[in-house]
LOROMI-788245 format. One record per residue (C-alpha): x, y, z. Coordinates in pm, 1 decimal. Layout:
<kolvos>
{east X&north Y&up Z} .
...
</kolvos>
This chain:
<kolvos>
{east 20456.6&north 18278.9&up 6110.2} .
{east 20263.8&north 18357.3&up 5789.2} .
{east 20386.2&north 18099.4&up 5471.9} .
{east 20512.5&north 18219.5&up 5217.1} .
{east 20410.0&north 18202.5&up 4826.8} .
{east 20269.3&north 17906.7&up 4773.3} .
{east 20324.5&north 17762.9&up 4384.6} .
{east 20334.7&north 17457.9&up 4209.7} .
{east 20648.1&north 17239.0&up 4218.8} .
{east 20738.7&north 17012.5&up 3933.7} .
{east 20546.4&north 16693.3&up 3963.9} .
{east 20263.8&north 16897.0&up 4059.5} .
{east 20417.0&north 16894.6&up 4399.5} .
{east 20290.5&north 17219.6&up 4627.7} .
{east 20597.5&north 17425.0&up 4811.4} .
{east 20689.9&north 17749.8&up 4953.3} .
{east 20864.4&north 18068.8&up 4850.1} .
{east 21099.0&north 18160.1&up 5011.7} .
{east 21238.8&north 17882.6&up 5237.1} .
{east 21518.5&north 17746.5&up 5373.3} .
{east 21722.3&north 17395.0&up 5335.1} .
{east 22010.4&north 17532.0&up 5478.8} .
{east 22182.7&north 17761.6&up 5716.5} .
{east 22311.1&north 18099.0&up 5550.2} .
{east 22678.0&north 18144.1&up 5425.4} .
{east 22840.4&north 18346.6&up 5657.4} .
{east 23214.5&north 18426.1&up 5679.3} .
{east 23084.8&north 18441.4&up 6073.2} .
{east 22755.4&north 18527.4&up 6242.0} .
{east 22877.5&north 18785.5&up 6478.1} .
{east 23041.1&north 18987.9&up 6224.0} .
{east 22874.5&north 18817.4&up 5883.1} .
{east 22970.9&north 19063.6&up 5561.3} .
{east 22835.3&north 19352.7&up 5567.4} .
{east 22544.2&north 19195.4&up 5797.3} .
{east 22342.1&north 19175.9&up 5516.0} .
{east 22073.9&north 18882.3&up 5532.9} .
{east 21995.7&north 18632.5&up 5264.3} .
{east 21663.0&north 18465.0&up 5109.2} .
{east 21606.3&north 18158.0&up 5149.5} .
{east 21737.2&north 17924.7&up 4932.8} .
{east 21469.1&north 17755.3&up 4699.0} .
{east 21494.2&north 17424.9&up 4679.3} .
{east 21364.6&north 17469.6&up 4324.8} .
{east 21655.1&north 17542.8&up 4067.5} .
{east 21536.3&north 17885.9&up 3890.9} .
{east 21741.7&north 18075.9&up 3609.1} .
{east 21636.7&north 18426.5&up 3656.2} .
{east 21412.6&north 18562.0&up 3860.0} .
{east 21037.8&north 18557.9&up 3714.6} .
{east 21112.8&north 18149.4&up 3721.2} .
{east 21027.8&north 18171.9&up 4073.2} .
{east 20765.3&north 18280.0&up 4108.4} .
{east 20386.7&north 18159.0&up 4107.8} .
{east 20272.1&north 18063.1&up 3778.0} .
{east 19997.0&north 18294.0&up 3692.4} .
{east 19883.2&north 18320.6&up 3364.4} .
{east 20045.8&north 18727.2&up 3346.2} .
{east 20394.5&north 18588.2&up 3483.4} .
{east 20350.6&north 18341.4&up 3204.0} .
{east 20327.5&north 18595.8&up 2971.1} .
{east 20620.3&north 18760.1&up 3186.5} .
{east 20843.5&north 18446.4&up 3170.8} .
{east 20819.6&north 18478.6&up 2790.3} .
{east 20847.6&north 18822.0&up 2723.7} .
{east 21124.5&north 18866.5&up 3044.7} .
{east 21109.1&north 19239.5&up 3039.6} .
{east 20975.0&north 19516.8&up 2906.8} .
{east 21281.3&north 19703.6&up 2843.9} .
{east 21557.5&north 19495.0&up 2605.9} .
{east 21866.7&north 19465.5&up 2833.8} .
{east 22194.6&north 19656.9&up 2748.2} .
{east 22403.6&north 19463.8&up 2474.6} .
{east 22754.5&north 19271.6&up 2660.7} .
{east 23087.1&north 19290.2&up 2523.1} .
{east 23064.0&north 18920.2&up 2635.8} .
{east 22989.4&north 18597.3&up 2438.5} .
{east 23003.2&north 18317.4&up 2703.2} .
{east 22648.8&north 18083.7&up 2679.5} .
{east 22509.2&north 18259.2&up 2982.4} .
{east 22492.7&north 18605.9&up 2778.1} .
{east 22395.3&north 18460.8&up 2489.9} .
{east 22100.7&north 18337.1&up 2629.1} .
{east 21982.7&north 18614.5&up 2794.0} .
{east 22003.2&north 18822.4&up 2484.3} .
{east 21838.2&north 18551.8&up 2310.3} .
{east 21574.7&north 18540.4&up 2557.4} .
{east 21557.2&north 18890.3&up 2553.0} .
{east 21543.4&north 18917.4&up 2117.5} .
{east 21297.1&north 18679.2&up 2068.3} .
{east 20995.2&north 18968.7&up 2256.1} .
{east 20862.4&north 19173.7&up 2001.7} .
{east 21036.8&north 19523.0&up 2086.4} .
{east 20884.8&north 19727.0&up 1809.5} .
{east 20924.8&north 20056.7&up 1983.9} .
{east 21235.6&north 19975.4&up 2110.7} .
{east 21418.3&north 20182.2&up 1822.6} .
{east 21229.1&north 20476.1&up 1875.1} .
{east 21288.5&north 20522.5&up 2219.5} .
{east 21522.3&north 20826.5&up 2274.6} .
{east 21571.0&north 20797.4&up 2627.8} .
{east 21698.8&north 20532.6&up 2778.8} .
{east 21710.5&north 20514.0&up 3197.7} .
{east 21881.4&north 20180.2&up 3371.0} .
{east 21947.7&north 20158.3&up 3724.8} .
{east 22150.1&north 19906.5&up 3989.5} .
{east 22242.5&north 19973.5&up 4308.1} .
{east 22560.3&north 19809.5&up 4527.9} .
{east 22819.3&north 19703.6&up 4260.6} .
{east 23066.8&north 19597.5&up 4509.2} .
{east 23305.1&north 19548.1&up 4240.1} .
{east 23634.7&north 19500.7&up 4472.3} .
{east 23488.6&north 19145.2&up 4401.3} .
{east 23677.8&north 19035.8&up 4052.3} .
{east 23319.6&north 18859.1&up 3919.5} .
{east 23168.4&north 19221.2&up 4026.5} .
{east 23411.1&north 19432.3&up 3813.4} .
{east 23384.7&north 19185.0&up 3561.0} .
{east 23048.5&north 19210.2&up 3526.8} .
{east 23052.7&north 19635.9&up 3446.4} .
{east 23356.0&north 19525.9&up 3231.8} .
{east 23155.6&north 19284.0&up 3025.5} .
{east 22839.9&north 19634.6&up 2944.6} .
{east 22917.0&north 19741.4&up 2598.6} .
{east 23119.7&north 20046.2&up 2547.4} .
{east 22937.3&north 20368.4&up 2369.0} .
{east 22981.3&north 20420.3&up 1996.1} .
{east 23112.8&north 20750.0&up 2007.5} .
{east 23108.8&north 21076.2&up 2248.9} .
{east 22777.7&north 21133.6&up 2480.6} .
{east 22451.1&north 21129.4&up 2298.7} .
{east 22612.0&north 21105.4&up 1948.1} .
{east 22395.3&north 20782.5&up 1844.9} .
{east 22049.5&north 20790.8&up 1752.8} .
{east 21919.4&north 20775.7&up 2137.0} .
{east 22034.7&north 20847.0&up 2493.7} .
{east 22134.0&north 20612.6&up 2803.1} .
{east 22169.4&north 20685.4&up 3116.1} .
{east 22247.1&north 20450.9&up 3416.3} .
{east 22177.5&north 20566.2&up 3778.3} .
{east 22404.6&north 20390.5&up 4073.7} .
{east 22246.4&north 20416.3&up 4397.0} .
{east 22563.9&north 20364.6&up 4583.5} .
{east 22819.9&north 20095.0&up 4718.6} .
{east 23057.1&north 20083.6&up 4400.3} .
{east 23362.1&north 20009.9&up 4611.0} .
{east 23524.7&north 20004.7&up 4907.3} .
{east 23852.4&north 20218.1&up 4812.9} .
{east 23924.2&north 20505.7&up 4597.1} .
{east 24115.9&north 20326.5&up 4311.3} .
{east 23862.5&north 20096.6&up 4304.7} .
{east 23568.8&north 20353.5&up 4274.4} .
{east 23703.3&north 20580.9&up 4021.6} .
{east 23834.3&north 20264.5&up 3783.4} .
{east 23493.9&north 20116.8&up 3803.4} .
{east 23306.4&north 20450.1&up 3699.9} .
{east 23537.6&north 20568.5&up 3455.7} .
{east 23398.9&north 20217.8&up 3277.2} .
{east 23049.0&north 20326.9&up 3326.1} .
{east 23093.3&north 20621.0&up 3193.8} .
{east 23248.5&north 20519.7&up 2867.9} .
{east 22921.9&north 20258.6&up 2853.1} .
{east 22651.3&north 20549.9&up 2930.9} .
{east 22554.2&north 20842.6&up 2746.4} .
{east 22541.6&north 21021.4&up 3138.8} .
{east 22544.8&north 20809.5&up 3522.4} .
{east 22431.8&north 20948.5&up 3830.6} .
{east 22570.6&north 20847.8&up 4160.6} .
{east 22516.1&north 20904.0&up 4523.1} .
{east 22709.4&north 20746.8&up 4797.9} .
{east 22687.0&north 20462.8&up 4987.1} .
{east 22803.4&north 20277.1&up 5264.8} .
{east 23109.1&north 20087.7&up 5205.4} .
{east 23191.0&north 20343.5&up 4955.9} .
{east 23270.0&north 20546.8&up 5338.7} .
{east 23520.3&north 20257.1&up 5441.9} .
{east 23826.8&north 20333.7&up 5587.2} .
{east 23940.7&north 20012.7&up 5630.6} .
{east 24157.5&north 19919.3&up 5310.3} .
{east 24263.7&north 20304.9&up 5266.6} .
{east 24588.9&north 20271.2&up 5425.4} .
{east 24554.8&north 20574.7&up 5587.4} .
{east 24495.6&north 20816.3&up 5309.9} .
{east 24160.6&north 21006.2&up 5482.5} .
{east 24138.8&north 21155.9&up 5800.4} .
{east 23761.5&north 21047.1&up 5841.5} .
{east 23467.3&north 20878.4&up 5588.2} .
{east 23380.7&north 21284.8&up 5533.7} .
{east 23742.7&north 21332.9&up 5386.5} .
{east 23686.6&north 21098.8&up 5196.2} .
{east 23340.8&north 21113.1&up 5072.4} .
{east 23469.0&north 21504.7&up 4904.0} .
{east 23748.2&north 21279.4&up 4752.3} .
{east 23499.0&north 21073.0&up 4587.7} .
{east 23289.9&north 21361.7&up 4458.4} .
{east 23536.3&north 21483.8&up 4317.3} .
{east 23638.7&north 21229.2&up 4135.8} .
{east 23288.0&north 21161.1&up 4024.8} .
{east 23384.4&north 21563.2&up 3891.2} .
{east 23667.4&north 21472.0&up 3706.8} .
{east 23477.0&north 21184.8&up 3525.0} .
{east 23173.2&north 21329.9&up 3438.3} .
{east 22918.7&north 21129.0&up 3655.1} .
{east 22628.2&north 21372.4&up 3782.8} .
{east 22608.4&north 21399.3&up 4166.5} .
{east 22291.4&north 21665.4&up 4142.4} .
{east 22007.0&north 21695.2&up 3975.7} .
{east 21955.5&north 21721.8&up 3627.8} .
{east 21705.7&north 21681.0&up 3329.9} .
{east 21752.0&north 21361.6&up 3102.1} .
{east 21485.8&north 21442.8&up 2779.8} .
{east 21131.9&north 21443.0&up 3010.5} .
{east 21260.3&north 21295.0&up 3317.0} .
{east 21444.5&north 21454.9&up 3589.8} .
{east 21642.7&north 21256.4&up 3790.1} .
{east 21737.6&north 21348.1&up 4201.3} .
{east 21970.3&north 21242.5&up 4362.7} .
{east 21955.4&north 21208.0&up 4758.0} .
{east 22202.4&north 21154.6&up 5014.3} .
{east 22162.5&north 21012.5&up 5323.0} .
{east 22221.2&north 20758.0&up 5579.7} .
{east 22081.3&north 20591.4&up 5815.4} .
{east 21888.9&north 20582.2&up 6211.6} .
{east 21807.9&north 20356.5&up 6436.0} .
{east 21380.8&north 20513.7&up 6533.5} .
{east 21408.2&north 20431.1&up 6157.3} .
{east 21265.5&north 20111.6&up 6293.3} .
{east 20924.8&north 20130.7&up 6391.8} .
{east 20820.0&north 19736.0&up 6437.6} .
{east 20843.2&north 19551.3&up 6748.4} .
{east 21174.7&north 19355.7&up 6796.5} .
{east 21204.3&north 18955.3&up 6791.8} .
{east 21343.4&north 18863.3&up 7181.6} .
{east 21319.7&north 18514.8&up 7147.8} .
{east 21646.3&north 18416.7&up 7025.1} .
{east 21969.0&north 18620.4&up 7082.9} .
{east 22033.3&north 18883.3&up 6865.3} .
{east 22397.0&north 19058.4&up 6767.0} .
{east 22412.6&north 19392.6&up 6898.1} .
{east 22517.0&north 19646.5&up 6534.8} .
{east 22847.4&north 19699.8&up 6701.6} .
{east 22896.9&north 19329.7&up 6696.4} .
{east 22667.6&north 19318.0&up 6341.2} .
{east 22794.6&north 19571.3&up 6163.3} .
{east 23083.3&north 19687.9&up 5976.4} .
{east 23004.3&north 20053.9&up 5994.3} .
{east 23071.9&north 20155.7&up 6317.3} .
{east 23429.0&north 20027.3&up 6258.7} .
{east 23530.4&north 20089.5&up 5896.7} .
{east 23424.0&north 20431.1&up 5956.5} .
{east 23550.7&north 20706.5&up 6136.3} .
{east 23343.8&north 21047.3&up 6132.0} .
{east 23370.0&north 21375.7&up 6344.6} .
{east 23328.5&north 21351.2&up 6670.4} .
{east 22980.4&north 21585.1&up 6661.0} .
{east 22879.5&north 21340.1&up 6435.4} .
{east 22766.4&north 20938.3&up 6539.4} .
{east 22600.7&north 20681.3&up 6381.6} .
{east 22405.1&north 20590.0&up 6739.6} .
{east 22181.6&north 20896.2&up 6691.4} .
{east 22012.2&north 21071.3&up 6412.3} .
{east 22345.5&north 21332.8&up 6381.5} .
{east 22499.4&north 21191.3&up 6099.2} .
{east 22132.9&north 21097.4&up 5914.5} .
{east 22075.1&north 21487.6&up 5925.3} .
{east 22360.1&north 21623.8&up 5772.5} .
{east 22364.5&north 21382.4&up 5506.3} .
{east 22045.3&north 21484.1&up 5453.4} .
{east 22098.8&north 21827.4&up 5459.2} .
{east 22368.5&north 21771.4&up 5242.6} .
{east 22098.2&north 21822.5&up 4922.3} .
{east 21984.3&north 22189.2&up 5042.2} .
{east 22277.7&north 22306.1&up 4816.8} .
{east 22006.7&north 22171.3&up 4470.8} .
{east 21706.6&north 22316.4&up 4643.7} .
{east 21673.8&north 22557.3&up 4348.3} .
{east 21827.5&north 22279.1&up 4071.8} .
{east 21551.7&north 22051.6&up 4220.5} .
{east 21234.7&north 22294.5&up 4134.2} .
{east 21443.8&north 22373.8&up 3861.8} .
{east 21447.3&north 21985.3&up 3713.7} .
{east 21039.1&north 21971.2&up 3902.3} .
{east 20986.4&north 22204.4&up 3566.8} .
{east 21128.4&north 22101.0&up 3280.2} .
{east 21046.5&north 21710.8&up 3389.4} .
{east 20724.9&north 21521.2&up 3273.9} .
{east 20844.5&north 21214.7&up 3536.2} .
{east 21113.1&north 21305.0&up 3839.3} .
{east 21276.8&north 20956.0&up 3943.2} .
{east 21513.3&north 21042.1&up 4258.4} .
{east 21740.2&north 20801.4&up 4396.7} .
{east 21904.4&north 20705.6&up 4719.0} .
{east 22181.5&north 20454.3&up 4859.7} .
{east 21937.9&north 20437.2&up 5222.6} .
{east 21580.5&north 20283.6&up 5215.9} .
{east 21268.7&north 20562.7&up 5279.3} .
{east 21063.0&north 20400.2&up 5391.3} .
{east 21057.0&north 20078.2&up 5644.4} .
{east 20802.2&north 19900.6&up 5409.9} .
{east 21024.3&north 19826.7&up 5181.1} .
{east 21204.5&north 19553.1&up 5395.6} .
{east 21102.1&north 19208.8&up 5482.7} .
{east 20958.4&north 19190.4&up 5869.8} .
{east 21206.3&north 19115.8&up 6085.2} .
{east 21064.1&north 18791.5&up 6197.5} .
{east 21183.1&north 18680.4&up 5751.5} .
{east 21527.0&north 18826.1&up 5862.2} .
{east 21850.8&north 18623.5&up 5944.5} .
{east 21961.2&north 18921.1&up 6124.6} .
{east 21632.1&north 19072.0&up 6282.8} .
{east 21811.2&north 19399.1&up 6387.7} .
{east 21849.7&north 19505.5&up 6026.2} .
{east 21571.1&north 19771.0&up 6045.6} .
{east 21800.7&north 19941.8&up 6218.8} .
{east 22064.1&north 20030.9&up 6017.7} .
{east 21935.1&north 20050.9&up 5646.2} .
{east 21686.4&north 20380.0&up 5632.5} .
{east 21618.4&north 20764.8&up 5726.4} .
{east 21287.8&north 20902.9&up 5762.7} .
{east 21383.9&north 21230.8&up 5646.8} .
{east 21481.8&north 21072.1&up 5278.3} .
{east 21105.7&north 20970.4&up 5296.1} .
{east 20974.5&north 21355.2&up 5384.9} .
{east 21287.6&north 21495.1&up 5130.9} .
{east 21126.6&north 21264.4&up 4861.1} .
{east 20798.1&north 21296.4&up 4929.4} .
{east 20878.8&north 21709.3&up 4947.7} .
{east 20987.2&north 21608.8&up 4580.2} .
{east 20735.9&north 21446.4&up 4426.6} .
{east 20406.6&north 21603.1&up 4580.6} .
{east 20224.0&north 21709.7&up 4250.2} .
{east 20342.1&north 21415.4&up 4120.2} .
{east 20082.4&north 21270.3&up 3838.9} .
{east 20012.6&north 20851.2&up 3961.0} .
{east 20286.5&north 20715.4&up 3744.5} .
{east 20500.1&north 20974.1&up 3704.1} .
{east 20700.7&north 20916.1&up 4029.3} .
{east 20991.6&north 20695.6&up 4100.3} .
{east 21248.2&north 20664.4&up 4393.1} .
{east 21529.5&north 20408.3&up 4358.2} .
{east 21682.5&north 20222.4&up 4655.7} .
{east 21965.4&north 19972.1&up 4729.8} .
{east 22187.7&north 19888.9&up 5007.3} .
{east 21978.3&north 19531.9&up 5166.5} .
{east 22049.1&north 19376.4&up 4852.6} .
{east 21656.7&north 19261.7&up 4833.4} .
{east 21479.7&north 19313.3&up 4442.9} .
{east 21192.4&north 19527.5&up 4455.7} .
{east 20945.0&north 19688.3&up 4304.8} .
{east 20594.4&north 19778.6&up 4443.7} .
{east 20439.1&north 20109.5&up 4463.8} .
{east 20331.3&north 20329.3&up 4839.4} .
{east 20107.6&north 20584.5&up 4809.8} .
{east 20171.8&north 20686.0&up 4503.3} .
{east 20535.4&north 20621.7&up 4427.8} .
{east 20686.1&north 20350.3&up 4247.2} .
{east 21010.7&north 20208.9&up 4496.3} .
{east 21275.3&north 20002.5&up 4254.7} .
{east 21587.3&north 19845.0&up 4424.5} .
{east 21848.8&north 19673.1&up 4106.6} .
{east 22066.3&north 19507.6&up 4349.2} .
{east 22442.9&north 19363.1&up 4160.4} .
{east 22483.5&north 19221.8&up 4520.2} .
{east 22749.3&north 18975.1&up 4599.1} .
{east 22916.8&north 18674.9&up 4417.4} .
{east 22743.2&north 18422.2&up 4620.3} .
{east 22421.2&north 18561.8&up 4687.9} .
{east 22421.4&north 18544.9&up 4284.3} .
{east 22475.1&north 18211.6&up 4249.6} .
{east 22218.4&north 18129.5&up 4532.4} .
{east 21982.0&north 18311.5&up 4235.8} .
{east 21795.9&north 18467.3&up 4590.1} .
{east 21816.6&north 18797.3&up 4333.6} .
{east 21772.4&north 18668.1&up 4038.5} .
{east 22145.5&north 18676.8&up 3918.1} .
{east 22274.1&north 18925.4&up 3686.0} .
{east 22140.0&north 18903.0&up 3335.4} .
{east 21834.3&north 19127.8&up 3429.0} .
{east 22073.1&north 19365.2&up 3519.3} .
{east 22099.1&north 19718.0&up 3476.1} .
{east 21736.5&north 19727.4&up 3524.4} .
{east 21540.7&north 19971.7&up 3200.2} .
{east 21268.6&north 20145.9&up 3468.8} .
{east 21259.9&north 20422.1&up 3230.9} .
{east 21185.6&north 20453.5&up 2771.6} .
{east 21099.0&north 20726.1&up 2694.0} .
{east 20879.2&north 20734.8&up 3001.3} .
{east 20861.6&north 20453.5&up 3295.4} .
{east 20764.2&north 20121.2&up 3226.0} .
{east 20438.2&north 20048.8&up 3350.6} .
{east 20438.5&north 19724.5&up 3438.1} .
{east 20575.3&north 19566.9&up 3793.2} .
{east 20874.4&north 19395.8&up 3774.0} .
{east 20842.5&north 19045.5&up 3994.4} .
{east 21059.2&north 19025.0&up 4238.8} .
{east 20991.2&north 18738.2&up 4541.4} .
{east 20962.4&north 18935.5&up 4838.7} .
{east 20748.1&north 19242.3&up 4687.0} .
{east 20569.4&north 18993.5&up 4564.2} .
{east 20498.7&north 18824.3&up 4877.1} .
{east 20393.9&north 19156.0&up 5032.3} .
{east 20197.0&north 19305.2&up 4686.9} .
{east 19977.5&north 18983.5&up 4794.1} .
{east 20027.2&north 18965.7&up 5214.7} .
{east 19976.4&north 19166.1&up 5489.1} .
{east 20266.8&north 19340.8&up 5680.8} .
{east 20217.0&north 19150.6&up 5992.8} .
{east 20482.1&north 19407.9&up 6208.6} .
{east 20346.8&north 19281.7&up 6561.1} .
{east 20411.7&north 18847.6&up 6471.2} .
{east 20748.0&north 18806.9&up 6558.3} .
{east 20785.8&north 18462.1&up 6583.3} .
{east 21096.4&north 18312.4&up 6325.5} .
{east 20972.4&north 18175.8&up 5981.5} .
{east 21040.0&north 17879.0&up 5966.8} .
{east 21419.7&north 17954.4&up 5791.1} .
{east 21503.0&north 18163.6&up 6073.0} .
{east 21438.5&north 17919.8&up 6276.9} .
{east 21594.0&north 17687.3&up 6239.6} .
{east 21916.5&north 17909.9&up 6173.9} .
{east 21876.3&north 17976.1&up 6499.0} .
{east 21824.0&north 17669.2&up 6600.8} .
{east 22151.6&north 17495.5&up 6403.9} .
{east 22361.7&north 17796.5&up 6557.0} .
{east 22259.2&north 17774.8&up 6933.5} .
{east 22323.8&north 17373.1&up 6811.1} .
{east 22682.2&north 17462.5&up 6728.8} .
{east 22744.2&north 17684.4&up 7059.3} .
</kolvos>
């Protein structure tokens, strides 16, 4: 297997990122929490995502500056939040006060976890009605807000009080029924309830122009045929039905199933009703940001040999989604097209065929504790401030593929994955 990006550790000793020091934390191998694979744990602690990168001169500058856009102020005055604010305040930001429009992005809030709901509540509450301040702050939420409708409404209400505009598309967790107490006949009925809640709360689920930026939500669902790369057959990999809770927690009408493309096609066609609005937004906007919960390209996920669950690509993305967003961005100039996604909990920032793809997940508390996604101090991520941030934000996996060629035909397990399956076999 190709080694992961190399760096110098303390004392000049070389090691590699990412790397595994212990088996991944799971409730159960056959029914893991949402089957989301975790990045291998580094032996070198990192307070911030930028600290886990090769120490090139470019990254040293980024460590000092931390990020192009300052984080939104938090209501909390905890030591960790004060450190994050101090790091951002120390950087020269002469244009911050003059910015009129800022757009922040985040995915996979999972506020059924109390720690994640507390993160939402620590965001500073907006002063005055929407747009009453000197600038305009919008938040794009790329799905997986909460498992129950009540937690979803509480979360979106809290976010609406903190941003001038909030945009949303549904994720798979949002449509789970297992904790709804029989309130909904199926996941489609719950989807309607969530969209109704958004309408009541003033959350946008359709296209809209903010300043010079057009923001276009795209509904989507995954299908197995999205996966075009060679399978890993050297180890026993659990079936999708055993590993992915969607097959049990979601319920669909009889004519729609997750075992073919029917469900993905249905969700894609939900976007057709916005065709006229999309064209109007494109005419008024200088730049376009589309967003979805699911993954539009397989290259935006690590290769199977790198994953603790090698079949993950079969339940993450949609070819329909990629075709649709490409049609929207068809005439975009360089640097004027961005797509935000979620679902896999892998931080990502890269440009593929002229479109910038970004994932900024809050993810699960256990993932943040293991610092596999940069923690939470950098979220929500400011991707736009009177124009898209031209700098690619460092993230472990997208950084790796920005420097290393993808090898989809190589099915030799990465060392941390091989060790995981070896330890698993020893327990059986």
